[in-house]
C-alpha positions as CSV (number, residue, x, y, z in Angstrom):
1,M,-17.5,4.4,4.5
2,A,-15.8,4.8,7.8
3,K,-14.1,8.1,8.4
4,P,-11.8,8.6,11.3
5,P,-11.9,11.7,13.4
6,K,-9.3,14.3,12.8
7,D,-6.1,14.3,14.9
8,H,-6.4,15.6,18.4
9,V,-5.4,19.2,18.9
10,I,-2.1,20.0,20.4
11,V,-2.4,20.2,24.2
12,S,-1.9,23.5,26.0
13,K,1.3,24.4,27.8
14,G,-0.3,23.6,31.2
15,E,-1.4,20.1,30.0
16,E,2.0,19.5,28.4
17,S,3.8,19.8,31.8
18,Q,2.0,16.6,32.9
19,G,3.7,14.5,30.3
20,L,6.6,12.1,30.8
21,G,10.2,13.3,30.1
22,T,12.9,11.8,27.9
23,F,14.5,9.7,30.6
24,G,11.3,8.2,32.2
25,G,9.2,8.1,29.0
26,V,11.6,6.9,26.4
27,F,15.1,5.9,27.6
28,T,13.9,3.9,30.6
29,P,11.4,1.6,28.9
30,S,13.7,1.2,25.9
31,I,16.9,0.3,27.7
32,L,15.0,-2.1,30.0
33,T,13.5,-3.9,27.1
34,I,16.9,-4.1,25.3
35,L,18.7,-5.4,28.4
36,G,16.4,-8.4,28.7
37,V,16.5,-12.1,29.3
38,I,18.7,-12.9,26.3
39,M,21.5,-10.9,27.9
40,Y,21.3,-12.9,31.1
41,L,20.4,-16.4,29.7
42,R,21.8,-16.6,26.2
43,F,24.7,-14.3,25.9
44,G,27.1,-16.9,27.2
45,W,25.7,-19.4,24.7
46,V,26.3,-17.0,21.9
47,L,29.9,-16.4,22.9
48,G,30.6,-20.1,23.5
49,H,29.5,-21.1,20.0
50,V,31.1,-18.4,17.8
51,G,34.0,-17.0,19.9
52,F,35.0,-13.5,21.0
53,W,35.4,-11.6,17.8
54,P,32.5,-13.0,16.0
55,T,30.3,-12.2,19.0
56,L,31.4,-8.6,18.8
57,L,30.6,-8.7,15.1
58,I,27.1,-10.1,15.8
59,V,26.5,-7.3,18.4
60,T,27.7,-4.7,16.0
61,I,25.6,-5.9,13.0
62,A,22.5,-6.3,15.1
63,T,22.9,-2.9,16.8
64,S,23.6,-1.3,13.4
65,I,20.2,-2.4,12.1
66,T,18.5,-1.1,15.2
67,L,20.5,2.2,15.0
68,L,19.4,2.7,11.4
69,T,15.8,2.1,12.4
70,G,16.3,4.5,15.4
71,L,17.6,7.2,13.0
72,S,14.5,6.7,10.8
73,I,12.2,7.0,13.8
74,S,14.0,10.1,14.9
75,A,13.6,11.7,11.4
76,I,9.8,11.0,11.4
77,A,9.4,12.1,15.0
78,T,11.0,15.4,14.5
79,D,8.9,16.2,11.4
80,Q,5.4,15.5,12.9
81,V,3.7,15.6,16.2
82,V,3.7,11.9,17.2
83,R,0.6,11.2,19.2
84,A,-0.8,8.1,20.8
85,G,0.0,4.9,18.9
86,G,3.7,5.4,18.4
87,A,4.9,3.3,15.4
88,Y,1.3,2.9,14.1
89,Y,0.8,6.6,14.2
90,M,4.0,7.3,12.3
91,I,3.4,4.7,9.6
92,S,-0.3,5.6,9.0
93,R,0.5,9.3,8.6
94,S,3.3,8.5,6.2
95,L,2.3,5.5,4.1
96,G,-1.4,5.7,4.5
97,I,-4.1,4.4,6.9
98,E,-4.2,0.9,5.2
99,T,-0.5,0.3,5.6
100,G,-0.6,1.7,9.1
101,G,-3.5,-0.5,10.1
102,A,-1.9,-3.6,8.4
103,V,1.2,-3.1,10.6
104,G,-0.6,-1.6,13.6
105,I,-3.0,-4.5,14.3
106,P,-0.3,-7.2,14.3
107,L,1.9,-4.9,16.3
108,Y,-0.8,-4.5,18.9
109,L,-1.4,-8.3,19.1
110,A,2.4,-8.9,19.3
111,Q,2.7,-6.5,22.2
112,A,-0.4,-7.8,24.0
113,L,0.8,-11.4,23.8
114,S,4.3,-10.3,24.7
115,V,2.9,-9.5,28.1
116,A,2.1,-13.2,28.6
117,L,5.5,-14.2,27.2
118,Y,7.3,-12.1,29.7
119,T,5.2,-13.0,32.7
120,I,5.5,-16.7,31.9
121,G,9.3,-16.2,31.6
122,F,9.3,-14.5,35.0
123,A,7.2,-17.3,36.5
124,E,9.6,-20.0,35.1
125,S,12.6,-18.3,36.6
126,L,10.9,-17.9,39.9
127,V,9.8,-21.5,40.1
128,Q,13.4,-22.6,39.5
129,V,14.3,-20.9,42.8
130,F,11.1,-21.8,44.6
131,P,10.0,-25.1,43.1
132,V,6.8,-25.3,45.3
133,L,5.2,-22.4,43.5
134,P,2.6,-23.3,40.7
135,Q,4.0,-21.7,37.6
136,T,0.7,-20.8,35.8
137,L,-0.8,-19.2,39.0
138,V,2.4,-17.1,39.5
139,A,2.2,-16.0,35.8
140,L,-1.5,-15.1,36.2
141,I,-0.9,-13.1,39.4
142,T,2.1,-11.3,37.9
143,T,0.0,-10.4,34.8
144,L,-2.7,-8.9,37.0
145,L,-0.2,-6.9,39.1
146,V,1.5,-5.6,36.0
147,A,-1.9,-4.5,34.5
148,A,-2.9,-3.0,37.8
149,L,0.2,-0.8,37.7
150,A,-0.6,0.4,34.2
151,L,-4.3,1.0,35.1
152,K,-3.3,3.1,38.1
153,S,-1.1,5.4,36.1
154,A,1.6,5.4,33.5
155,N,3.7,7.5,35.9
156,I,3.5,4.9,38.6
157,A,4.4,2.2,36.1
158,I,7.4,4.2,35.0
159,K,8.5,4.7,38.6
160,A,8.2,1.0,39.1
161,Q,10.6,0.6,36.2
162,Y,13.1,2.8,38.0
163,L,13.2,0.1,40.7
164,I,13.7,-2.6,38.0
165,M,16.4,-0.5,36.4
166,A,18.1,-0.4,39.8
167,A,18.0,-4.2,40.0
168,I,19.5,-4.5,36.5
169,V,22.3,-2.0,37.3
170,L,23.0,-3.9,40.6
171,S,23.3,-7.1,38.7
172,L,25.6,-5.7,36.0
173,G,27.7,-4.1,38.7
174,S,27.9,-7.4,40.6
175,L,29.0,-9.1,37.3
176,A,31.6,-6.5,36.6
177,L,33.1,-7.1,40.1
178,G,32.9,-10.9,39.6
179,H,35.5,-13.6,39.0
180,G,36.3,-16.6,36.9
181,V,34.5,-19.9,37.4
182,E,35.6,-23.5,37.2
183,P,33.8,-25.7,34.6
184,G,30.6,-27.1,36.1
185,P,29.6,-30.8,36.1
186,A,27.0,-30.2,33.4
187,L,28.0,-31.0,29.8
188,P,26.8,-28.9,27.0
189,A,24.0,-30.5,25.0
190,E,25.6,-29.1,21.9
191,P,29.4,-28.8,21.6
192,P,30.8,-25.2,21.2
193,G,30.9,-24.3,17.5
194,S,28.2,-26.7,16.5
195,V,25.8,-23.8,15.7
196,G,26.6,-21.6,12.8
197,F,27.2,-17.8,12.8
198,W,23.8,-16.7,11.4
199,A,21.9,-19.2,13.5
200,V,23.5,-17.7,16.6
201,F,22.9,-14.2,15.2
202,A,19.2,-15.1,14.9
203,V,19.1,-16.1,18.5
204,F,20.8,-12.9,19.7
205,F,19.0,-10.3,17.5
206,P,15.8,-10.0,19.6
207,A,18.1,-8.7,22.4
208,V,18.4,-5.3,20.6
209,T,14.7,-4.9,19.5
210,G,13.4,-2.9,22.4
211,I,13.4,0.6,20.8
212,M,9.7,0.6,20.3
213,A,8.9,0.6,24.0
214,G,9.6,4.3,24.2
215,V,8.0,5.2,20.9
216,N,4.7,3.5,22.0
217,M,4.5,6.0,24.9
218,S,4.5,8.9,22.5
219,G,1.0,10.1,23.6
220,D,2.2,10.4,27.2
221,L,5.4,12.3,26.5
222,K,5.8,16.0,27.4
223,D,7.8,16.7,24.1
224,P,7.7,13.7,21.8
225,Q,9.7,15.4,19.1
226,R,12.6,15.9,21.4
227,S,12.3,12.9,23.7
228,I,11.9,10.1,21.1
229,P,15.2,10.8,19.2
230,Q,17.2,11.5,22.3
231,G,15.8,8.7,24.4
232,T,15.8,6.1,21.6
233,L,19.3,6.8,20.4
234,A,20.7,7.0,23.9
235,A,19.2,3.6,24.8
236,I,20.7,2.1,21.6
237,G,24.1,3.5,22.5
238,V,24.1,2.4,26.1
239,G,22.9,-1.0,25.2
240,Y,25.7,-1.4,22.6
241,V,28.4,-0.4,25.1
242,I,27.1,-2.9,27.6
243,Y,26.8,-5.7,25.0
244,M,30.4,-5.0,23.9
245,I,31.8,-5.2,27.5
246,I,30.0,-8.4,28.7
247,P,31.8,-10.7,26.2
248,V,35.1,-9.4,27.4
249,L,34.3,-10.6,30.9
250,L,32.7,-13.8,29.9
251,S,35.5,-14.9,27.6
252,Q,38.1,-14.4,30.4
253,W,36.2,-16.1,33.2
254,A,34.7,-19.2,31.6
255,T,35.4,-21.8,29.0
256,P,33.3,-22.1,25.9
257,E,31.9,-25.5,27.2
258,T,30.8,-23.8,30.4
259,L,29.2,-20.9,28.6
260,V,27.2,-23.2,26.3
261,A,26.1,-25.6,29.1
262,E,25.1,-23.1,31.8
263,P,22.4,-20.5,30.9
264,L,22.8,-18.8,34.3
265,V,26.6,-18.9,34.4
266,M,26.6,-15.2,35.2
267,R,25.1,-16.1,38.6
268,R,28.3,-18.1,39.5
269,M,30.6,-15.3,38.2
270,A,28.9,-12.3,39.9
271,L,30.2,-10.9,43.2
272,W,26.6,-11.4,44.6
273,G,25.1,-14.2,42.6
274,D,21.5,-13.5,43.5
275,A,21.8,-10.1,41.9
276,I,21.7,-11.9,38.6
277,L,18.4,-13.4,39.5
278,L,17.1,-10.0,40.4
279,G,18.3,-8.8,37.0
280,V,16.5,-11.6,35.2
281,W,13.3,-11.0,37.1
282,G,13.7,-7.2,36.5
283,A,14.2,-7.8,32.8
284,T,11.1,-9.9,32.4
285,L,9.0,-7.6,34.5
286,S,10.2,-4.4,32.8
287,S,9.5,-5.9,29.4
288,A,6.0,-6.9,30.6
289,I,5.4,-3.4,31.9
290,G,6.6,-1.8,28.7
291,S,4.2,-4.1,26.7
292,I,1.2,-3.4,28.9
293,L,1.9,0.3,28.6
294,G,2.4,0.3,24.9
295,A,-0.1,-2.2,23.5
296,P,-3.3,-0.3,24.8
297,R,-2.0,3.0,23.4
298,V,-1.6,1.4,19.9
299,L,-5.1,-0.1,20.3
300,Q,-6.5,3.3,21.3
301,A,-5.1,4.9,18.2
302,L,-6.4,2.1,16.0
303,A,-9.9,2.6,17.4
304,R,-9.9,6.4,17.0
305,D,-8.8,6.2,13.4
306,G,-11.7,3.8,12.6
307,I,-9.3,0.8,11.8
308,L,-11.1,-1.5,14.2
309,P,-14.7,-2.7,13.6
310,R,-17.4,-0.3,14.9
311,S,-18.3,-2.7,17.7
312,L,-14.8,-2.0,19.2
313,K,-14.9,1.8,18.9
314,W,-15.2,2.1,22.7
315,L,-11.5,1.1,22.9
316,G,-10.6,4.5,21.7
317,R,-11.7,6.2,24.9
318,G,-9.2,7.9,27.2
319,H,-9.4,8.8,30.9
320,G,-7.9,11.5,33.0
321,P,-5.6,14.4,32.0
322,M,-3.1,12.0,30.4
323,D,-5.9,10.4,28.2
324,E,-4.9,6.9,29.5
325,P,-6.5,4.0,27.7
326,R,-7.9,2.1,30.7
327,L,-10.5,0.2,28.6
328,G,-7.8,-0.8,26.2
329,T,-5.6,-1.9,29.1
330,L,-8.4,-4.1,30.4
331,F,-9.0,-5.5,26.9
332,T,-5.2,-6.2,26.6
333,L,-5.3,-7.8,30.0
334,G,-8.0,-10.2,28.9
335,L,-5.9,-11.3,25.9
336,A,-2.8,-11.7,28.1
337,L,-4.6,-13.8,30.7
338,A,-6.0,-16.1,28.0
339,A,-2.5,-16.5,26.6
340,V,-1.0,-17.2,30.0
341,S,-3.7,-19.8,30.7
342,L,-2.4,-21.7,27.6
343,G,1.0,-21.7,29.2
344,D,3.0,-22.3,26.0
345,L,3.5,-19.6,23.5
346,N,6.5,-21.1,21.7
347,L,4.5,-21.7,18.5
348,I,3.5,-18.1,18.0
349,A,6.6,-16.4,19.6
350,P,8.6,-16.4,16.3
351,V,5.6,-14.8,14.5
352,L,5.4,-12.1,17.2
353,T,9.1,-11.3,16.6
354,M,8.4,-11.0,12.9
355,F,5.6,-8.4,13.6
356,F,8.1,-6.3,15.5
357,L,10.7,-6.5,12.7
358,T,8.0,-5.8,10.1
359,T,7.2,-2.6,12.0
360,Y,10.9,-1.7,11.9
361,L,11.1,-2.4,8.2
362,V,8.0,-0.3,7.4
363,L,9.3,2.6,9.5
364,N,12.6,2.6,7.6
365,V,10.7,2.5,4.3
366,S,8.5,5.4,5.5
367,A,11.5,7.6,6.4
368,G,13.4,6.6,3.3
369,L,10.5,7.5,1.0
370,E,9.8,10.8,2.7
371,T,13.4,11.9,2.5
372,F,13.9,10.7,-1.1
373,L,10.7,12.5,-2.4
374,Q,11.8,15.7,-0.6
375,S,8.2,16.9,-0.2
376,P,8.0,20.5,1.2
377,S,5.8,19.1,4.0
378,F,8.6,16.8,5.3
379,R,10.9,19.0,7.2
380,P,12.5,17.0,10.0
381,T,15.0,18.7,12.3
382,F,16.8,15.4,12.6
383,K,18.0,14.7,9.1
384,V,18.9,11.2,7.8
385,H,19.9,10.3,4.3
386,W,17.3,8.1,2.6
387,G,20.0,5.5,1.7
388,L,20.5,4.8,5.4
389,S,16.8,4.2,5.9
390,L,16.8,1.9,2.9
391,L,19.8,0.0,4.3
392,G,17.9,-0.4,7.6
393,A,14.9,-1.8,5.7
394,V,17.0,-4.3,3.8
395,G,18.7,-5.3,7.1
396,C,15.4,-5.9,8.8
397,L,14.1,-8.1,5.9
398,G,17.4,-10.1,5.9
399,V,17.2,-10.7,9.6
400,M,13.6,-11.8,9.4
401,F,14.5,-14.6,7.0
402,L,17.6,-15.5,9.1
403,I,15.5,-15.8,12.2
404,N,12.7,-17.9,10.8
405,P,11.7,-18.0,7.1
406,V,8.4,-19.7,7.7
407,A,7.4,-17.2,10.4
408,T,8.5,-14.4,8.0
409,V,6.1,-15.6,5.3
410,M,3.3,-16.1,7.8
411,A,3.7,-12.6,9.1
412,A,3.8,-11.2,5.5
413,V,0.6,-13.1,4.6
414,I,-1.2,-11.8,7.8
415,V,-0.1,-8.2,7.1
416,L,-1.1,-8.4,3.5
417,G,-4.5,-9.9,4.4
418,I,-5.2,-7.0,6.8
419,Y,-4.1,-4.5,4.2
420,I,-6.5,-5.9,1.6
421,W,-9.3,-6.0,4.2
422,L,-8.7,-2.3,5.1
423,E,-8.5,-1.3,1.5
424,R,-11.8,-2.8,0.7
425,R,-13.4,-1.0,3.7
426,E,-12.3,2.2,2.0
427,I,-11.4,4.0,5.2
428,Q,-10.4,7.6,4.6
429,G,-7.8,9.3,6.7
430,A,-8.1,13.0,7.6
431,W,-4.5,13.5,6.6
432,G,-2.2,13.2,3.6
433,D,0.4,10.5,3.2
434,V,3.6,9.8,1.1
435,R,1.8,7.7,-1.5
436,N,0.7,10.7,-3.6
437,G,4.2,12.1,-3.5
438,L,5.6,8.7,-4.6
439,W,3.1,8.4,-7.5
440,M,3.9,12.0,-8.5
441,T,7.6,11.3,-8.7
442,L,7.0,8.1,-10.8
443,I,4.6,10.0,-13.1
444,R,7.1,12.8,-13.6
445,T,9.8,10.4,-14.5
446,A,7.5,8.5,-16.8
447,L,6.3,11.6,-18.6
448,F,9.8,12.6,-19.5
449,Q,10.5,9.1,-20.7
450,L,7.4,9.0,-23.0
451,Q,8.0,9.7,-26.7
452,T,6.5,12.8,-28.1
453,T,5.5,11.1,-31.3
454,P,3.0,8.3,-31.5
455,D,4.4,4.8,-31.1
456,T,2.9,2.1,-33.4
457,K,4.1,-0.8,-31.2
458,N,2.4,0.5,-28.0
459,W,-0.6,2.4,-29.4
460,R,-3.8,2.2,-27.5
461,P,-6.9,4.5,-27.6
462,H,-6.7,7.2,-24.8
463,L,-10.2,8.5,-24.9
464,L,-11.7,11.9,-24.2
465,V,-15.4,11.0,-23.9
466,F,-17.9,13.9,-24.1
467,S,-20.5,11.9,-22.1
468,G,-22.4,14.7,-20.4
469,A,-24.1,13.1,-17.4
470,P,-23.0,9.4,-17.7
471,T,-26.4,8.2,-16.3
472,K,-28.1,9.8,-19.3
473,R,-25.7,8.3,-21.9
474,P,-24.1,5.3,-20.3
475,H,-23.5,3.6,-23.6
476,L,-20.7,6.1,-24.4
477,T,-19.0,5.2,-21.1
478,E,-19.5,1.5,-21.7
479,L,-18.1,1.6,-25.2
480,A,-15.0,3.5,-23.9
481,V,-14.5,0.8,-21.3
482,D,-14.8,-1.9,-23.9
483,L,-12.2,-0.3,-26.1
484,T,-9.6,0.4,-23.5
485,H,-9.5,-2.9,-21.6
486,S,-8.5,-1.0,-18.4
487,R,-5.2,-0.3,-20.2
488,G,-5.8,2.9,-22.0
489,L,-6.9,6.2,-20.3
490,I,-10.5,7.4,-20.2
491,T,-11.6,10.9,-19.3
492,L,-15.3,11.7,-19.0
493,S,-16.0,15.3,-19.7
494,N,-19.0,17.6,-19.4
495,V,-19.4,21.2,-20.6
496,L,-21.3,23.5,-18.3
497,P,-22.8,26.9,-19.2
498,P,-20.9,29.9,-17.7
499,G,-22.2,31.3,-14.4
500,A,-24.9,28.6,-14.2
501,R,-23.4,26.9,-11.2
502,S,-21.2,28.0,-8.3
503,A,-17.8,26.5,-7.7
504,S,-19.2,24.3,-4.9
505,Q,-22.0,23.0,-7.2
506,K,-19.4,22.2,-9.8
507,D,-17.4,20.3,-7.2
508,A,-20.5,18.5,-6.1
509,M,-21.2,17.5,-9.7
510,E,-17.7,16.2,-10.1
511,S,-18.0,14.2,-6.9
512,T,-21.3,12.7,-8.2
513,L,-19.6,11.6,-11.4
514,K,-16.7,10.0,-9.5
515,D,-19.1,8.2,-7.2
516,Y,-20.9,6.9,-10.3
517,L,-17.7,5.6,-11.8
518,E,-16.7,4.0,-8.5
519,K,-20.0,2.2,-8.1
520,Q,-19.7,0.9,-11.7
521,G,-16.1,-0.2,-11.1
522,I,-14.8,2.1,-13.9
523,E,-11.4,3.6,-13.8
524,A,-11.7,7.0,-15.5
525,F,-10.9,10.7,-14.9
526,V,-13.5,13.4,-14.7
527,R,-13.1,16.8,-16.3
528,L,-15.7,19.6,-16.2
529,V,-15.3,22.9,-18.1
530,T,-17.5,26.0,-18.6
531,A,-18.1,27.5,-22.0
532,S,-20.6,29.6,-23.9
533,D,-21.8,26.5,-25.8
534,P,-21.0,22.8,-25.6
535,F,-18.9,22.7,-28.8
536,S,-16.7,25.6,-27.7
537,G,-16.1,23.6,-24.4
538,M,-15.3,20.5,-26.4
539,E,-12.8,22.4,-28.5
540,K,-11.3,23.9,-25.4
541,L,-10.7,20.5,-23.9
542,V,-9.3,19.0,-27.1
543,D,-6.9,21.9,-27.4
544,A,-5.7,22.2,-23.7
545,Y,-6.4,18.9,-21.9
546,G,-3.4,16.7,-21.1
547,I,0.2,17.2,-19.9
548,G,3.3,16.9,-22.0
549,P,3.0,13.9,-24.4
550,L,0.2,12.4,-22.4
551,V,-2.9,13.7,-24.1
552,P,-6.0,11.9,-25.4
553,N,-5.5,10.6,-28.9
554,T,-9.1,9.8,-29.6
555,V,-12.4,11.8,-29.0
556,L,-15.6,9.8,-28.5
557,V,-18.9,11.7,-28.8
558,G,-22.6,10.9,-29.4
559,D,-24.3,12.1,-32.5
560,T,-26.5,15.1,-32.9
561,E,-29.8,15.1,-34.7
562,A,-30.7,18.8,-34.2
563,E,-30.4,20.8,-37.4
564,Q,-29.6,24.0,-35.6
565,T,-26.4,22.5,-34.1
566,R,-25.3,20.2,-36.9
567,D,-23.0,22.8,-38.5
568,R,-21.4,23.6,-35.2
569,F,-21.0,19.9,-34.5
570,C,-19.2,19.4,-37.8
571,Q,-16.9,22.3,-37.1
572,M,-16.0,20.6,-33.8
573,V,-15.2,17.4,-35.6
574,A,-13.0,19.3,-38.1
575,T,-11.2,21.0,-35.1
576,C,-10.5,17.6,-33.6
577,H,-9.1,16.4,-36.9
578,R,-6.8,19.4,-37.3
579,S,-5.6,18.8,-33.7
580,K,-4.7,15.2,-34.8
581,R,-7.3,13.6,-32.5
582,N,-9.1,10.6,-33.9
583,V,-12.9,11.0,-33.8
584,L,-15.4,8.3,-33.0
585,I,-19.1,9.3,-33.3
586,F,-21.4,6.7,-31.8
587,R,-24.9,6.7,-33.3
588,S,-26.9,4.7,-30.7
589,Q,-29.4,4.8,-27.9
590,P,-28.6,3.7,-24.4
591,E,-31.1,0.9,-24.5
592,N,-29.7,-0.5,-27.7
593,Y,-26.1,-1.1,-26.5
594,P,-25.6,-4.7,-25.5
595,A,-25.7,-5.6,-21.9
596,L,-22.7,-7.1,-20.2
597,T,-23.4,-10.8,-19.6
598,K,-20.9,-13.2,-18.0
599,G,-20.4,-16.8,-19.1
600,L,-22.8,-16.6,-22.0
601,A,-21.8,-17.0,-25.7
602,L,-24.2,-14.6,-27.4
603,N,-22.6,-14.8,-30.9
604,R,-22.7,-11.1,-31.4
605,R,-21.8,-9.6,-34.8
606,I,-19.6,-6.6,-35.8
607,D,-19.7,-5.3,-39.4
608,V,-16.7,-3.3,-40.6
609,W,-17.2,-1.7,-44.0
610,W,-13.8,-1.8,-45.7
611,G,-12.3,0.8,-47.9
612,G,-8.6,-0.2,-47.6
613,L,-6.1,-0.7,-44.9
614,Q,-4.9,2.9,-44.9
615,A,-6.3,5.6,-42.6
616,N,-9.8,4.8,-41.4
617,G,-9.6,1.1,-42.4
618,G,-6.7,0.3,-40.2
619,L,-8.2,2.2,-37.2
620,M,-11.6,0.5,-37.6
621,L,-10.0,-3.0,-37.6
622,I,-7.9,-2.1,-34.5
623,L,-11.1,-1.0,-32.7
624,A,-13.0,-4.0,-33.8
625,Y,-10.2,-6.3,-32.6
626,L,-10.2,-4.5,-29.2
627,L,-13.9,-4.9,-28.9
628,R,-14.0,-8.6,-29.7
629,T,-11.3,-9.2,-27.0
630,S,-13.4,-7.4,-24.3
631,G,-15.8,-9.0,-21.9
632,R,-19.0,-7.6,-23.5
633,W,-18.1,-8.5,-27.1
634,R,-16.0,-11.6,-26.4
635,D,-15.4,-13.6,-29.5
636,A,-17.9,-11.6,-31.6
637,D,-17.9,-12.3,-35.3
638,V,-16.2,-9.5,-37.1
639,Y,-17.2,-9.3,-40.7
640,L,-14.8,-7.4,-43.0
641,N,-17.2,-6.2,-45.8
642,L,-15.9,-5.1,-49.2
643,V,-18.2,-4.1,-52.1
644,V,-17.1,-4.9,-55.7
645,P,-18.9,-4.0,-59.0
646,N,-19.2,-7.5,-60.5
647,E,-18.4,-11.2,-60.3
648,T,-15.1,-10.8,-62.2
649,A,-13.7,-8.6,-59.5
650,K,-15.0,-10.8,-56.7
651,A,-12.5,-13.7,-56.9
652,A,-9.4,-11.5,-56.8
653,A,-10.9,-9.3,-54.0
654,Q,-11.9,-12.5,-52.0
655,Q,-8.3,-13.8,-52.3
656,N,-6.7,-10.5,-51.3
657,L,-9.1,-10.1,-48.4
658,E,-8.5,-13.6,-47.1
659,H,-4.7,-13.1,-47.3
660,L,-5.0,-9.8,-45.4
661,V,-7.1,-11.2,-42.6
662,K,-4.8,-14.2,-42.2
663,S,-1.7,-11.9,-42.0
664,L,-3.3,-9.6,-39.5
665,R,-4.4,-12.4,-37.2
666,I,-7.4,-10.5,-35.8
667,G,-10.0,-13.2,-36.3
668,A,-12.1,-11.3,-38.9
669,I,-14.3,-13.0,-41.5
670,P,-13.8,-11.7,-45.1
671,R,-17.0,-11.0,-47.0
672,V,-17.0,-9.7,-50.6
673,I,-20.4,-8.4,-51.8
674,V,-21.2,-7.9,-55.5
675,A,-23.1,-4.7,-56.1
676,R,-25.2,-5.9,-59.1
677,D,-26.3,-2.3,-59.9
678,R,-27.4,-1.7,-56.3
679,S,-26.4,1.5,-54.5
680,F,-24.0,1.3,-51.6
681,D,-26.7,2.7,-49.3
682,D,-29.0,-0.2,-50.2
683,I,-26.2,-2.8,-49.7
684,L,-25.3,-1.2,-46.4
685,T,-28.8,-1.2,-45.0
686,T,-29.6,-4.7,-46.3
687,S,-26.3,-6.4,-45.2
688,S,-25.9,-4.8,-41.7
689,Q,-29.6,-4.8,-40.7
690,T,-29.0,-7.6,-38.2
691,A,-25.5,-6.6,-37.0
692,D,-25.0,-5.6,-33.4
693,L,-22.5,-2.9,-34.3
694,V,-21.5,-1.3,-37.6
695,F,-18.2,0.5,-38.3
696,L,-18.1,3.1,-41.0
697,G,-15.3,5.5,-42.0
698,L,-15.7,9.3,-42.3
699,A,-14.3,11.4,-45.0
700,T,-11.7,14.1,-44.2
701,P,-13.5,17.3,-43.2
702,D,-13.5,20.0,-45.8
703,G,-15.7,23.0,-46.8
704,N,-18.7,20.8,-47.6
705,F,-18.4,18.5,-44.6
706,S,-21.8,19.6,-43.1
707,Q,-23.6,18.5,-46.3
708,Y,-21.6,15.3,-46.4
709,Y,-22.5,14.5,-42.8
710,I,-26.2,15.0,-43.5
711,D,-25.8,12.2,-46.2
712,V,-24.0,10.0,-43.6
713,Q,-26.8,10.4,-41.1
714,R,-29.4,9.6,-43.8
715,R,-27.7,6.4,-44.9
716,T,-27.2,5.2,-41.4
717,A,-30.6,6.1,-40.0
718,A,-32.0,2.6,-40.4
719,L,-28.9,0.9,-39.1
720,P,-28.3,-0.6,-35.6
721,N,-25.5,0.8,-33.3
722,T,-23.1,2.6,-35.6
723,L,-19.6,3.9,-34.9
724,L,-18.4,6.5,-37.4
725,V,-14.6,6.6,-37.4
726,L,-12.2,9.3,-38.5
727,A,-8.5,8.6,-38.2
728,S,-6.5,11.8,-37.7
729,E,-3.3,10.9,-36.0
730,D,0.1,11.0,-37.8
731,L,0.3,7.3,-37.4
732,E,0.4,4.3,-39.8
733,F,-2.4,2.2,-38.3
734,A,-1.5,-0.6,-40.6
735,E,1.7,-1.0,-38.6
736,V,-0.3,-0.9,-35.4
737,L,-2.4,-3.8,-36.7
738,Q,0.7,-5.8,-37.4
739,K,1.9,-5.3,-33.8
740,E,-1.5,-5.4,-32.1
741,A,-2.1,-9.1,-32.5
């Protein structure tokens, strides 16, 4: 079982001063990723197809989804110290390591391959200006140079982004000072308006999905809790203002036909046309730099948390005072170079976009759940209503299907597959997550909805099993599993003598029991108590164990043969009966209980000795039915045995019993036995000698119960596995039978 190291300690004040600030560490990479190639090459196409006001609506809807996600990110970032890994770190510490890894691995791959997407895009635009250049070679060289910047230092890469930002500002300024253009000779391949609103929306939306660029730098920030909210929200706001202004200029300076036909129409509009080229190149390079900075940091966090296979643990190493992931950067460079060599990523590009949107969706869910549950540990300084986070999650899901339904399903399958893989590896995080709080809220709601009186329609045995050490009496645990079908509740209990073990030894014993259950694939609770004697401990548990209406309704115990403890055992049975807990006493040895065999019809036999449908009779039939529908006792023959004094009574009894069995639909076989002056004990021993399990009812405990129980033990001594049943609940088990089938 892989266990990740605990979170890194908070750096000292001196070390903190070396981190990046809000502008350089969050705002710059975020705004440069937002103001990307779609703004330069597709914004005119968007406006040409849907018109001015619908374009503003598209920008507003898309930015609203991003803003809601940014608010969720801000809430999480101001509640916890966000370390290396950005979005992965936030999700794993909120929704658990499996969910974090399921999103984090695809997020890393998307960012790593995005480096290739952006450098190929840069190479394509450069080759359009200089046709003699080989595109693939330019892309490879660009990828190497971008990685070299990241390897040298994150600070140097951020400073390089300042130059790129200057180029983008220059291009936007040149566009703002531009002029109208005459229609060009090129005719649009698709007439304006031929593409619908949502199809155009799907093309535009990736233009606003750059907010993770700053979050991914969380481990390099001087003050992540302050910088992430301020830088992210500022980038969203600035991007929105720019996206709302550009359509005003484009709609005045060009016709819809020109906007649709010319991807680089801004170059003709701008005061200095080549500034637009600088902007396009700057946008692709800045996005590539943001990806090559962010991807290795996600990879580093995944490796340190034990998400990646052990053979890749070295990817978690950091270098220098900033803990930079140089090995992770080299690994990412290898993936990017391999992708660039292929030259065409159009097939996987939609899936990559889905991974980014999946990350947004899960971040919104994380923040929404944390806020809704109101756990005392969740105390963000930036407060967001859970409804806004939920709205952001719904928006992300809707946009994913609008962009590409097939890619959405593919991304969901990949994320689900990684989640199942991580869950089976049973990785344990050294932190809590929101899942326990969610279950607690659901349990609280369910407990108050449960009826306080037994319900015949939904009755199932909820077993309190006094198993002791399960390895010594495994047949009790196996019988409990067979009766509950993984639907009822099982609690294995053990009574310890007072002062015999320390608290740590008690915890160790409880862990041993839980490990045993886990290895056996059994879902059950474990409860250990201390008492002066075992029976006092049993009575204590019967009296106090449970919460609200959710208490065990049936007690399962092994028999006792010791004369010195029989009276106390019978007192315990009487206590259970007075507490309205059904009692099952299993007289058997571990080696005698049938083994679980798969795929084999063993024709096992269960004998139920019948005394009427009321009380014990109804409960015995229910338990027999539950057994014969379990894996171990599948399709066993259940014989319903009734003893009559003579042949005269047999015919009527046989008819009544057949009618009863048919109406109950439990698959039992009626068998009427004529006594012929034989004692019941003789009939019982003779008839059930070859059965695999025998059901017998117990009388209601009274003052002579101990003597009565001695007689029961005597008459069952020669029988095979025997289950003694005492129905004690205020419940008509006859009604349960009529509903059970």
